[in-house]
C-alpha positions as CSV (number, residue, x, y, z in Angstrom):
1,M,0.0,0.0,0.0
2,T,1.1,3.5,-0.7
3,S,1.2,6.1,2.0
4,E,-1.7,7.8,0.4
5,Q,-3.8,4.6,0.5
6,V,-2.9,4.2,4.2
7,V,-4.0,7.7,5.0
8,E,-7.2,7.3,3.0
9,R,-8.1,4.1,4.8
10,T,-7.3,5.8,8.1
11,K,-9.6,8.7,7.2
12,K,-12.3,6.3,6.3
13,W,-12.1,4.6,9.7
14,L,-12.0,8.0,11.4
15,T,-15.1,9.3,9.6
16,S,-17.2,6.1,9.5
17,F,-16.5,5.0,13.1
18,I,-14.7,7.4,15.4
19,I,-16.6,10.5,14.2
20,H,-19.9,8.9,13.0
21,Y,-20.4,7.2,16.4
22,N,-18.8,10.0,18.3
23,I,-16.3,7.7,19.9
24,C,-14.1,10.8,20.4
25,P,-16.3,13.8,20.8
26,F,-13.4,16.1,19.8
27,A,-12.4,14.4,16.5
28,K,-15.1,15.8,14.2
29,R,-14.1,19.4,14.9
30,E,-10.4,18.8,14.1
31,Y,-11.2,16.6,11.1
32,E,-13.4,19.4,9.6
33,R,-10.8,22.0,10.4
34,E,-8.2,19.8,8.6
35,S,-6.0,20.2,11.7
36,I,-5.1,16.5,11.8
37,Y,-1.7,15.6,10.4
38,Y,-1.2,12.0,9.1
39,S,2.3,10.7,9.3
40,V,2.9,7.3,7.7
41,I,6.1,5.6,9.0
42,K,7.4,2.7,7.0
43,P,10.9,2.0,8.4
44,E,11.0,-1.3,10.3
45,Q,13.7,-0.4,12.8
46,L,12.6,0.5,16.3
47,E,15.0,3.4,16.6
48,L,13.7,5.0,13.4
49,C,10.1,4.7,14.6
50,L,11.1,6.5,17.8
51,E,12.9,9.1,15.8
52,A,9.8,9.6,13.8
53,L,7.8,10.2,17.0
54,F,10.3,12.8,18.1
55,S,10.2,14.5,14.7
56,E,6.4,14.7,14.9
57,C,6.7,16.3,18.4
58,Q,9.0,18.8,16.8
59,R,6.4,19.3,14.0
60,L,3.8,20.2,16.6
61,D,6.3,22.5,18.3
62,T,6.6,24.6,15.1
63,H,3.2,24.2,13.4
64,S,0.4,25.7,15.6
65,E,-2.1,25.0,12.8
66,I,-1.7,21.3,13.5
67,E,-3.8,20.2,16.4
68,T,-3.0,16.5,16.5
69,I,-1.0,13.9,14.6
70,L,-1.8,10.3,13.8
71,I,1.4,8.5,13.4
72,I,0.6,5.4,11.4
73,F,2.8,2.3,11.2
74,P,1.3,0.2,8.4
75,T,3.9,-2.6,8.4
76,Q,5.4,-2.5,11.9
77,F,4.1,-3.7,15.3
78,T,1.6,-6.2,13.9
79,N,1.9,-8.2,17.1
80,F,-0.1,-6.4,19.8
81,N,2.5,-7.2,22.6
82,D,5.3,-5.8,20.4
83,Y,3.2,-2.7,19.9
84,L,2.7,-2.3,23.7
85,D,6.5,-2.6,24.2
86,F,6.9,0.2,21.6
87,L,4.2,2.3,23.3
88,N,6.1,2.0,26.6
89,L,9.3,3.2,24.8
90,A,7.4,6.0,23.1
91,E,6.0,7.2,26.4
92,S,9.5,7.1,27.9
93,L,10.8,9.1,25.0
94,L,8.3,11.9,25.6
95,I,9.4,12.1,29.2
96,E,13.1,12.1,28.3
97,Q,12.6,14.8,25.7
98,N,10.6,17.0,28.2
99,Y,7.3,16.5,26.3
100,E,5.5,15.1,29.3
101,G,2.6,17.4,30.0
102,V,3.0,19.0,26.6
103,Y,1.9,16.1,24.4
104,Q,0.0,13.0,25.2
105,L,-0.1,9.7,23.4
106,A,-3.3,7.7,22.7
107,S,-2.8,4.2,21.3
108,F,-4.6,2.3,18.6
109,H,-4.0,-1.1,17.1
110,P,-5.9,-3.6,14.9
111,H,-5.8,-6.1,17.8
112,Y,-6.2,-3.8,20.7
113,C,-7.5,-5.5,23.8
114,F,-8.0,-3.9,27.1
115,E,-6.3,-5.7,29.9
116,G,-8.4,-8.4,31.4
117,E,-11.1,-8.2,28.7
118,N,-12.2,-10.8,26.3
119,I,-10.6,-10.3,22.9
120,M,-14.0,-10.5,21.2
121,D,-15.6,-7.7,23.4
122,P,-16.8,-5.0,21.0
123,A,-15.5,-2.4,23.6
124,N,-12.0,-3.1,22.4
125,Y,-12.9,-1.4,19.1
126,T,-12.8,2.0,20.8
127,N,-9.0,1.6,20.4
128,R,-8.9,-0.6,17.3
129,S,-7.8,0.9,14.1
130,P,-6.8,-0.3,10.6
131,Y,-3.1,0.0,11.4
132,P,-1.0,0.3,14.6
133,M,-0.8,4.0,15.4
134,L,0.0,6.6,17.9
135,H,-2.2,9.6,18.4
136,L,-0.1,12.6,19.4
137,I,-2.3,15.2,21.2
138,R,-1.6,18.6,22.5
139,E,-2.2,18.4,26.2
140,A,-3.3,22.0,26.6
141,S,-5.9,21.6,23.8
142,L,-7.2,18.4,25.3
143,E,-7.6,20.0,28.7
144,R,-9.5,22.9,27.2
145,A,-11.8,20.5,25.3
146,L,-12.5,18.5,28.4
147,Q,-13.4,21.5,30.4
148,S,-16.1,22.5,27.8
149,Y,-17.5,19.0,27.5
150,P,-20.1,17.8,30.0
151,N,-19.0,14.8,32.1
152,P,-15.9,13.9,30.1
153,E,-15.2,11.1,32.6
154,Q,-18.2,9.3,31.2
155,I,-16.8,9.1,27.7
156,P,-15.2,5.7,28.1
157,E,-18.2,4.1,29.8
158,R,-20.5,5.6,27.1
159,N,-18.3,4.1,24.4
160,I,-18.3,0.7,26.0
161,I,-22.1,0.6,26.1
162,L,-22.3,2.0,22.5
163,T,-19.9,-0.5,21.0
164,R,-21.6,-3.4,22.7
165,E,-25.0,-2.1,21.3
166,I,-23.6,-1.7,17.8
167,G,-22.3,-5.2,18.0
168,L,-19.1,-7.0,17.0
169,A,-20.1,-7.9,13.4
170,K,-21.1,-4.4,12.4
171,I,-18.0,-2.8,14.0
172,Q,-15.7,-5.4,12.3
173,A,-17.4,-4.6,9.0
174,I,-16.7,-0.9,9.5
175,L,-13.1,-1.4,10.4
176,N,-12.4,-3.8,7.6
177,K,-13.7,-1.5,4.8
178,K,-10.8,-0.8,2.5
């Protein structure tokens, strides 16, 4: 797949699931404002993937018009446990580079499974995506958005109920659309 195809599939997932079902109540605004940057990372080496994350932090440092970045790894981290190991390294990198409290990482993976949950639970799809990816978010923007949103602490519980109501088969069909 080309980088353009990876981005298009990611946008389709974003619009047909995340935005359509309001999984993230803040995504629609940024999508419509075109303030989401899509970064497709193809190198297989772990060090290069971490360097790419650092580069995207620097992009946010210098481009205020970009609100958030989806860092997409279409060929790496296909194993969920390997992805979790990478996520731990990525979070450590943010701390080491003094980005803790500046940027936050959210994680998405095609095989995402919340700890202790059944792998077939539709609630896992709140964090399942077409490809392994990191969502790099401006912390200050997130805090402002949460202040203006009623009961933000209820978002995860609402999403669990919603995804279970939608059902596994329908969510899988949405995610698997190419």
